KEVOVEX-389117 format. One record per residue (C-alpha): x, z, y; residue in one letter; residue number from 1. Coordinates in steps of 0.02 Angstrom, whole numbers, always signed. Example, Ala and Ser with C-alpha at 12.3 -4.5 7.8 and 13.67 -1.06 7.14 Angstrom:
BEGIN
[pt [+615, +390, -225], 'a', 1];
[pt [+684, +357, -53], 's', 2];
//
This chain:
BEGIN
[pt [-1491, +736, -1718], 'x', 1];
[pt [-1492, +564, -1797], 'x', 2];
[pt [-1487, +522, -1983], 'x', 3];
[pt [-1298, +546, -1988], 'x', 4];
[pt [-1305, +719, -1912], 'x', 5];
[pt [-1234, +661, -1745], 'x', 6];
[pt [-1297, +722, -1578], 'x', 7];
[pt [-1275, +598, -1435], 'x', 8];
[pt [-1244, +679, -1267], 'x', 9];
[pt [-1185, +534, -1158], 'x', 10];
[pt [-1249, +363, -1204], 'x', 11];
[pt [-1141, +277, -1076], 'x', 12];
[pt [-980, +342, -1156], 'x', 13];
[pt [-1048, +352, -1333], 'x', 14];
[pt [-990, +532, -1352], 'x', 15];
[pt [-1062, +620, -1505], 'x', 16];
[pt [-1049, +794, -1576], 'x', 17];
[pt [-1015, +778, -1762], 'x', 18];
[pt [-972, +896, -1905], 'x', 19];
[pt [-787, +917, -1941], 'x', 20];
[pt [-819, +865, -2121], 'x', 21];
[pt [-865, +690, -2059], 'x', 22];
[pt [-703, +658, -1964], 'x', 23];
[pt [-604, +504, -2016], 'x', 24];
[pt [-436, +431, -1964], 'x', 25];
[pt [-459, +309, -1821], 'x', 26];
[pt [-592, +410, -1731], 'x', 27];
[pt [-553, +463, -1553], 'x', 28];
[pt [-567, +651, -1522], 'x', 29];
[pt [-648, +677, -1352], 'x', 30];
[pt [-652, +868, -1353], 'x', 31];
[pt [-614, +1006, -1478], 'x', 32];
[pt [-721, +1132, -1386], 'x', 33];
[pt [-574, +1254, -1382], 'x', 34];
[pt [-459, +1303, -1240], 'x', 35];
[pt [-280, +1242, -1260], 'x', 36];
[pt [-210, +1410, -1313], 'x', 37];
[pt [-320, +1411, -1468], 'x', 38];
[pt [-265, +1246, -1546], 'x', 39];
[pt [-95, +1168, -1591], 'x', 40];
[pt [-118, +1000, -1503], 'x', 41];
[pt [-41, +955, -1337], 'x', 42];
[pt [-205, +887, -1269], 'x', 43];
[pt [-390, +893, -1317], 'x', 44];
[pt [-410, +703, -1333], 'x', 45];
[pt [-319, +584, -1452], 'x', 46];
[pt [-343, +467, -1600], 'x', 47];
[pt [-363, +559, -1764], 'x', 48];
[pt [-254, +537, -1916], 'x', 49];
[pt [-260, +631, -2082], 'x', 50];
[pt [-137, +770, -2032], 'x', 51];
[pt [-229, +805, -1868], 'x', 52];
[pt [-397, +811, -1959], 'x', 53];
[pt [-325, +939, -2081], 'x', 54];
[pt [-264, +1045, -1935], 'x', 55];
[pt [-436, +1039, -1855], 'x', 56];
[pt [-517, +1098, -2017], 'x', 57];
[pt [-396, +1245, -2023], 'x', 58];
[pt [-452, +1298, -1848], 'x', 59];
[pt [-622, +1348, -1917], 'x', 60];
[pt [-727, +1246, -1796], 'x', 61];
[pt [-887, +1168, -1864], 'x', 62];
[pt [-912, +1022, -1743], 'x', 63];
[pt [-808, +921, -1619], 'x', 64];
[pt [-846, +786, -1491], 'x', 65];
[pt [-800, +606, -1534], 'x', 66];
[pt [-795, +455, -1418], 'x', 67];
[pt [-863, +318, -1530], 'x', 68];
[pt [-818, +181, -1406], 'x', 69];
[pt [-632, +207, -1443], 'x', 70];
[pt [-631, +199, -1632], 'x', 71];
[pt [-487, +97, -1706], 'x', 72];
[pt [-428, +47, -1880], 'x', 73];
[pt [-330, +181, -1973], 'x', 74];
[pt [-168, +81, -1968], 'x', 75];
[pt [-182, +69, -1778], 'x', 76];
[pt [-191, +257, -1747], 'x', 77];
[pt [-5, +284, -1721], 'x', 78];
[pt [+7, +135, -1605], 'x', 79];
[pt [-143, +187, -1501], 'x', 80];
[pt [-86, +368, -1491], 'x', 81];
[pt [+83, +311, -1428], 'x', 82];
[pt [-10, +224, -1286], 'x', 83];
[pt [-140, +360, -1253], 'x', 84];
[pt [-25, +508, -1275], 'x', 85];
[pt [+105, +449, -1152], 'x', 86];
[pt [-33, +426, -1024], 'x', 87];
[pt [-125, +588, -1056], 'x', 88];
[pt [+15, +703, -1110], 'x', 89];
[pt [+70, +755, -938], 'x', 90];
[pt [+83, +584, -863], 'x', 91];
[pt [+220, +508, -969], 'x', 92];
[pt [+221, +318, -964], 'x', 93];
[pt [+279, +189, -1093], 'x', 94];
[pt [+454, +126, -1064], 'x', 95];
[pt [+463, -38, -970], 'x', 96];
[pt [+592, -145, -885], 'x', 97];
[pt [+527, -83, -718], 'x', 98];
[pt [+568, +100, -755], 'x', 99];
[pt [+743, +144, -699], 'x', 100];
[pt [+849, +259, -809], 'x', 101];
[pt [+841, +407, -689], 'x', 102];
[pt [+652, +399, -682], 'x', 103];
[pt [+639, +379, -870], 'x', 104];
[pt [+746, +534, -890], 'x', 105];
[pt [+636, +629, -767], 'x', 106];
[pt [+483, +583, -870], 'x', 107];
[pt [+562, +633, -1035], 'x', 108];
[pt [+630, +797, -968], 'x', 109];
[pt [+465, +845, -887], 'x', 110];
[pt [+368, +809, -1046], 'x', 111];
[pt [+489, +913, -1150], 'x', 112];
[pt [+477, +1055, -1026], 'x', 113];
[pt [+287, +1054, -1033], 'x', 114];
[pt [+291, +1059, -1222], 'x', 115];
[pt [+416, +1204, -1220], 'x', 116];
[pt [+314, +1305, -1096], 'x', 117];
[pt [+154, +1271, -1193], 'x', 118];
[pt [+238, +1336, -1351], 'x', 119];
[pt [+293, +1493, -1260], 'x', 120];
[pt [+120, +1529, -1190], 'x', 121];
[pt [+38, +1503, -1358], 'x', 122];
[pt [+163, +1616, -1443], 'x', 123];
[pt [+126, +1756, -1321], 'x', 124];
[pt [-62, +1725, -1333], 'x', 125];
[pt [-53, +1748, -1522], 'x', 126];
[pt [+52, +1905, -1495], 'x', 127];
[pt [+202, +1832, -1582], 'x', 128];
[pt [+377, +1884, -1537], 'x', 129];
[pt [+423, +1791, -1377], 'x', 130];
[pt [+474, +1622, -1450], 'x', 131];
[pt [+618, +1506, -1412], 'x', 132];
[pt [+685, +1580, -1250], 'x', 133];
[pt [+847, +1486, -1285], 'x', 134];
[pt [+742, +1328, -1287], 'x', 135];
[pt [+676, +1373, -1115], 'x', 136];
[pt [+854, +1401, -1052], 'x', 137];
[pt [+905, +1231, -1120], 'x', 138];
[pt [+754, +1150, -1039], 'x', 139];
[pt [+798, +1232, -873], 'x', 140];
[pt [+974, +1159, -884], 'x', 141];
[pt [+904, +984, -916], 'x', 142];
[pt [+781, +999, -773], 'x', 143];
[pt [+918, +1063, -659], 'x', 144];
[pt [+1019, +907, -696], 'x', 145];
[pt [+870, +795, -660], 'x', 146];
[pt [+832, +889, -500], 'x', 147];
[pt [+1012, +872, -442], 'x', 148];
[pt [+1018, +686, -484], 'x', 149];
[pt [+848, +633, -422], 'x', 150];
[pt [+730, +761, -344], 'x', 151];
[pt [+611, +626, -281], 'x', 152];
[pt [+584, +559, -457], 'x', 153];
[pt [+548, +736, -519], 'x', 154];
[pt [+421, +763, -379], 'x', 155];
[pt [+339, +597, -422], 'x', 156];
[pt [+323, +636, -608], 'x', 157];
[pt [+249, +805, -564], 'x', 158];
[pt [+105, +718, -474], 'x', 159];
[pt [+41, +650, -640], 'x', 160];
[pt [-78, +779, -713], 'x', 161];
[pt [-214, +796, -844], 'x', 162];
[pt [-377, +893, -834], 'x', 163];
[pt [-348, +999, -989], 'x', 164];
[pt [-167, +1047, -963], 'x', 165];
[pt [-171, +1140, -798], 'x', 166];
[pt [-85, +1302, -849], 'x', 167];
[pt [+74, +1233, -925], 'x', 168];
[pt [+84, +1082, -808], 'x', 169];
[pt [+69, +1202, -660], 'x', 170];
[pt [+203, +1315, -732], 'x', 171];
[pt [+328, +1174, -755], 'x', 172];
[pt [+289, +1098, -586], 'x', 173];
[pt [+318, +1267, -503], 'x', 174];
[pt [+485, +1283, -592], 'x', 175];
[pt [+538, +1109, -536], 'x', 176];
[pt [+477, +1136, -357], 'x', 177];
[pt [+570, +1301, -347], 'x', 178];
[pt [+729, +1218, -408], 'x', 179];
[pt [+711, +1076, -283], 'x', 180];
[pt [+676, +1195, -139], 'x', 181];
[pt [+813, +1317, -189], 'x', 182];
[pt [+938, +1173, -197], 'x', 183];
[pt [+880, +1110, -27], 'x', 184];
[pt [+897, +1288, +39], 'x', 185];
[pt [+1079, +1290, -16], 'x', 186];
[pt [+1072, +1420, -155], 'x', 187];
[pt [+1201, +1419, -294], 'x', 188];
[pt [+1173, +1336, -462], 'x', 189];
[pt [+1143, +1498, -558], 'x', 190];
[pt [+1014, +1554, -429], 'x', 191];
[pt [+928, +1385, -433], 'x', 192];
[pt [+920, +1387, -623], 'x', 193];
[pt [+852, +1565, -624], 'x', 194];
[pt [+716, +1518, -501], 'x', 195];
[pt [+667, +1373, -613], 'x', 196];
[pt [+644, +1491, -760], 'x', 197];
[pt [+546, +1609, -646], 'x', 198];
[pt [+431, +1466, -600], 'x', 199];
[pt [+402, +1420, -783], 'x', 200];
[pt [+352, +1599, -824], 'x', 201];
[pt [+265, +1659, -666], 'x', 202];
[pt [+89, +1639, -737], 'x', 203];
[pt [+121, +1692, -916], 'x', 204];
[pt [+10, +1844, -888], 'x', 205];
[pt [-141, +1727, -885], 'x', 206];
[pt [-138, +1726, -1075], 'x', 207];
[pt [-213, +1901, -1061], 'x', 208];
[pt [-358, +1842, -950], 'x', 209];
[pt [-518, +1776, -1031], 'x', 210];
[pt [-522, +1586, -1026], 'x', 211];
[pt [-701, +1582, -961], 'x', 212];
[pt [-637, +1666, -803], 'x', 213];
[pt [-484, +1553, -786], 'x', 214];
[pt [-589, +1396, -806], 'x', 215];
[pt [-741, +1451, -706], 'x', 216];
[pt [-785, +1311, -584], 'x', 217];
[pt [-882, +1418, -461], 'x', 218];
[pt [-841, +1572, -359], 'x', 219];
[pt [-781, +1724, -454], 'x', 220];
[pt [-878, +1886, -450], 'x', 221];
[pt [-789, +2041, -387], 'x', 222];
[pt [-768, +2099, -567], 'x', 223];
[pt [-697, +1930, -622], 'x', 224];
[pt [-576, +1926, -476], 'x', 225];
[pt [-518, +2101, -519], 'x', 226];
[pt [-486, +2040, -696], 'x', 227];
[pt [-389, +1884, -644], 'x', 228];
[pt [-281, +1985, -523], 'x', 229];
[pt [-215, +2081, -673], 'x', 230];
[pt [-119, +1927, -732], 'x', 231];
[pt [+30, +1967, -622], 'x', 232];
[pt [+49, +2142, -696], 'x', 233];
[pt [+17, +2073, -871], 'x', 234];
[pt [+154, +1943, -844], 'x', 235];
[pt [+277, +2073, -782], 'x', 236];
[pt [+246, +2182, -934], 'x', 237];
[pt [+262, +2036, -1056], 'x', 238];
[pt [+428, +1982, -980], 'x', 239];
[pt [+492, +2160, -958], 'x', 240];
[pt [+479, +2185, -1145], 'x', 241];
[pt [+571, +2022, -1182], 'x', 242];
[pt [+762, +2025, -1198], 'x', 243];
[pt [+860, +1903, -1091], 'x', 244];
[pt [+730, +1870, -956], 'x', 245];
[pt [+813, +1865, -783], 'x', 246];
[pt [+765, +2007, -665], 'x', 247];
[pt [+711, +1879, -534], 'x', 248];
[pt [+585, +1808, -657], 'x', 249];
[pt [+510, +1982, -675], 'x', 250];
[pt [+493, +1998, -486], 'x', 251];
[pt [+415, +1826, -468], 'x', 252];
[pt [+289, +1857, -608], 'x', 253];
[pt [+236, +2022, -528], 'x', 254];
[pt [+241, +1978, -343], 'x', 255];
[pt [+200, +1792, -320], 'x', 256];
[pt [+27, +1839, -255], 'x', 257];
[pt [+91, +1960, -124], 'x', 258];
[pt [+63, +1897, +54], 'x', 259];
[pt [+161, +1926, +214], 'x', 260];
[pt [+8, +2000, +301], 'x', 261];
[pt [+5, +2141, +172], 'x', 262];
[pt [-159, +2084, +94], 'x', 263];
[pt [-93, +2015, -70], 'x', 264];
[pt [-89, +2091, -243], 'x', 265];
[pt [-49, +2189, -349], 'x', 266];
[pt [+28, +2310, -223], 'x', 267];
[pt [-21, +2242, -50], 'x', 268];
[pt [+162, +2246, +0], 'x', 269];
[pt [+216, +2219, +181], 'x', 270];
[pt [+325, +2066, +214], 'x', 271];
[pt [+484, +2170, +222], 'x', 272];
[pt [+456, +2228, +43], 'x', 273];
[pt [+424, +2056, -33], 'x', 274];
[pt [+583, +1981, -107], 'x', 275];
[pt [+639, +1809, -49], 'x', 276];
[pt [+607, +1735, -222], 'x', 277];
[pt [+427, +1797, -224], 'x', 278];
[pt [+395, +1729, -49], 'x', 279];
[pt [+463, +1561, -105], 'x', 280];
[pt [+358, +1566, -264], 'x', 281];
[pt [+201, +1605, -163], 'x', 282];
[pt [+220, +1443, -65], 'x', 283];
[pt [+258, +1336, -218], 'x', 284];
[pt [+120, +1415, -322], 'x', 285];
[pt [-17, +1383, -194], 'x', 286];
[pt [+44, +1207, -151], 'x', 287];
[pt [+43, +1151, -332], 'x', 288];
[pt [-124, +1235, -369], 'x', 289];
[pt [-207, +1148, -221], 'x', 290];
[pt [-143, +976, -274], 'x', 291];
[pt [-179, +997, -460], 'x', 292];
[pt [-317, +909, -555], 'x', 293];
[pt [-425, +1039, -642], 'x', 294];
[pt [-557, +1023, -776], 'x', 295];
[pt [-691, +1049, -644], 'x', 296];
[pt [-617, +967, -487], 'x', 297];
[pt [-495, +841, -415], 'x', 298];
[pt [-346, +908, -320], 'x', 299];
[pt [-307, +887, -136], 'x', 300];
[pt [-181, +759, -82], 'x', 301];
[pt [-11, +838, -47], 'x', 302];
[pt [-34, +812, +139], 'x', 303];
[pt [-205, +896, +139], 'x', 304];
[pt [-132, +1043, +45], 'x', 305];
[pt [+14, +1061, +167], 'x', 306];
[pt [-106, +1051, +314], 'x', 307];
[pt [-215, +1190, +244], 'x', 308];
[pt [-65, +1298, +206], 'x', 309];
[pt [+7, +1269, +380], 'x', 310];
[pt [-150, +1346, +453], 'x', 311];
[pt [-116, +1501, +348], 'x', 312];
[pt [+73, +1509, +371], 'x', 313];
[pt [+124, +1667, +461], 'x', 314];
[pt [-23, +1761, +386], 'x', 315];
[pt [-9, +1722, +201], 'x', 316];
[pt [+160, +1637, +190], 'x', 317];
[pt [+332, +1660, +265], 'x', 318];
[pt [+316, +1538, +411], 'x', 319];
[pt [+500, +1492, +425], 'x', 320];
[pt [+515, +1468, +238], 'x', 321];
[pt [+359, +1359, +237], 'x', 322];
[pt [+427, +1247, +375], 'x', 323];
[pt [+584, +1221, +272], 'x', 324];
[pt [+477, +1182, +121], 'x', 325];
[pt [+393, +1041, +218], 'x', 326];
[pt [+563, +974, +270], 'x', 327];
[pt [+615, +980, +88], 'x', 328];
[pt [+470, +884, +10], 'x', 329];
[pt [+410, +790, +165], 'x', 330];
[pt [+242, +778, +251], 'x', 331];
[pt [+205, +641, +124], 'x', 332];
[pt [+297, +693, -36], 'x', 333];
[pt [+361, +566, -164], 'x', 334];
[pt [+220, +501, -273], 'x', 335];
[pt [+91, +512, -132], 'x', 336];
[pt [-20, +362, -95], 'x', 337];
[pt [-21, +323, +91], 'x', 338];
[pt [-118, +203, +201], 'x', 339];
[pt [-11, +114, +330], 'x', 340];
[pt [-66, +60, +503], 'x', 341];
[pt [-52, -123, +450], 'x', 342];
[pt [-192, -101, +321], 'x', 343];
[pt [-80, -90, +169], 'x', 344];
[pt [-61, +46, +38], 'x', 345];
[pt [+104, +113, -22], 'x', 346];
[pt [+177, +241, -140], 'x', 347];
[pt [+301, +360, -58], 'x', 348];
[pt [+473, +334, -135], 'x', 349];
[pt [+569, +465, -39], 'x', 350];
[pt [+578, +572, +116], 'x', 351];
[pt [+659, +487, +265], 'x', 352];
[pt [+801, +582, +346], 'x', 353];
[pt [+750, +514, +516], 'x', 354];
[pt [+570, +576, +513], 'x', 355];
[pt [+481, +672, +374], 'x', 356];
[pt [+313, +601, +435], 'x', 357];
[pt [+377, +422, +413], 'x', 358];
[pt [+437, +411, +233], 'x', 359];
[pt [+516, +275, +128], 'x', 360];
[pt [+370, +182, +50], 'x', 361];
[pt [+347, +53, -87], 'x', 362];
[pt [+207, -59, -21], 'x', 363];
[pt [+96, -111, -166], 'x', 364];
[pt [-77, -162, -106], 'x', 365];
[pt [-161, -255, +39], 'x', 366];
[pt [-330, -174, +74], 'x', 367];
[pt [-406, -314, +179], 'x', 368];
[pt [-356, -451, +57], 'x', 369];
[pt [-395, -341, -94], 'x', 370];
[pt [-239, -396, -184], 'x', 371];
[pt [-80, -322, -253], 'x', 372];
[pt [+82, -357, -163], 'x', 373];
[pt [+193, -435, -295], 'x', 374];
[pt [+334, -400, -296], 'x', 375];
[pt [+313, -235, -202], 'x', 376];
[pt [+428, -210, -55], 'x', 377];
[pt [+515, -49, -6], 'x', 378];
[pt [+520, -4, +178], 'x', 379];
[pt [+577, +144, +282], 'x', 380];
[pt [+427, +172, +395], 'x', 381];
[pt [+534, +262, +523], 'x', 382];
[pt [+634, +101, +549], 'x', 383];
[pt [+484, -16, +565], 'x', 384];
[pt [+431, -39, +746], 'x', 385];
[pt [+246, -5, +773], 'x', 386];
[pt [+215, +46, +593], 'x', 387];
[pt [+155, +218, +543], 'x', 388];
[pt [+65, +314, +406], 'x', 389];
[pt [-115, +344, +457], 'x', 390];
[pt [-176, +442, +307], 'x', 391];
[pt [-136, +512, +136], 'x', 392];
[pt [-250, +438, +4], 'x', 393];
[pt [-327, +513, -153], 'x', 394];
[pt [-287, +432, -319], 'x', 395];
[pt [-471, +452, -362], 'x', 396];
[pt [-513, +321, -230], 'x', 397];
[pt [-377, +202, -291], 'x', 398];
[pt [-376, +238, -478], 'x', 399];
[pt [-315, +63, -521], 'x', 400];
[pt [-150, +106, -436], 'x', 401];
[pt [-112, +248, -557], 'x', 402];
[pt [+19, +149, -652], 'x', 403];
[pt [+113, +122, -488], 'x', 404];
[pt [+127, +307, -446], 'x', 405];
[pt [+294, +338, -527], 'x', 406];
[pt [+439, +309, -409], 'x', 407];
[pt [+625, +298, -439], 'x', 408];
[pt [+671, +402, -288], 'x', 409];
[pt [+832, +302, -270], 'x', 410];
[pt [+783, +213, -109], 'x', 411];
//
């Protein structure tokens, strides 16, 4: 400890652990030291103002982590939070002339959905009466409209994740993916909407699992795995006792970890006993989990995830359903970064109808010249002679392209 009672832990980032009583507006909160269910904020990191400091004091924590390199003047807090929050709160971006209305709507709707789902999970965690189900229904309707108007934009927005928001980001992404896939499959609007709600709620039983197990970076012990497997039964019971929850949402919560080889849980059901909705949810759940950024690891690229799942299709997943899922989102889904055979990088705008392995791409960067392509150009790789996608790239390797990830999907 130094004279001010601060404990430095990372000199390079100037992160200090300080008493809550020393917090001041303008400081940048790096970490509360609490999991997201135990505090009222949407993320763990933001610029502090007087109201947020009061809320932290009410939480009963003694110390928090502050990033001293990001301190700003008190009157700049709102401005800086508007910049930081839209970047960290589930990938939302500031409005700009380059953002088309459909994409802007996709961003807004996704953010609202994540906030709604977070509120629901917290309410259940604190054993309150299941809150705001009508709000969830309204959110499902808004997402359904966005999915119908621009599924590629919704897929792109879903690629933007944070490290401390996995549970509710994953839930919303699963709901959106289930809606997109169900629409592609040709199901009716009511069925599509119901599957969206099922996706939002499929993991709600995790609020009954200790956070140290959910967030454990290493392999789980047998006892820990037994505990985490209970989340599907917990979720079913929570939803069963809640008026107005669709029956399909109950099935998905209970059975999304069942596998077609009969080795899933909780009941090790054979394929013939697993409902269509649960088989669909199993595919979506694993795909989004593999591609998600977690507090302890980076996610796979979408293509890597699909390749791994393909090796398991027929054993873990309904093989025919999985093949249709790939046709739906593409080998290189919207929002993916791809390396082209001409040495350029692009962001996938949409799936090509001619060839799902040769998508519509917005070319943004020349690797050999180390320069941005300005203005970017949109091409359909399947219509370019001699051009192909040679790899799917990780955002971690091309972090400076993050602001270019969002796509309109209108190409």
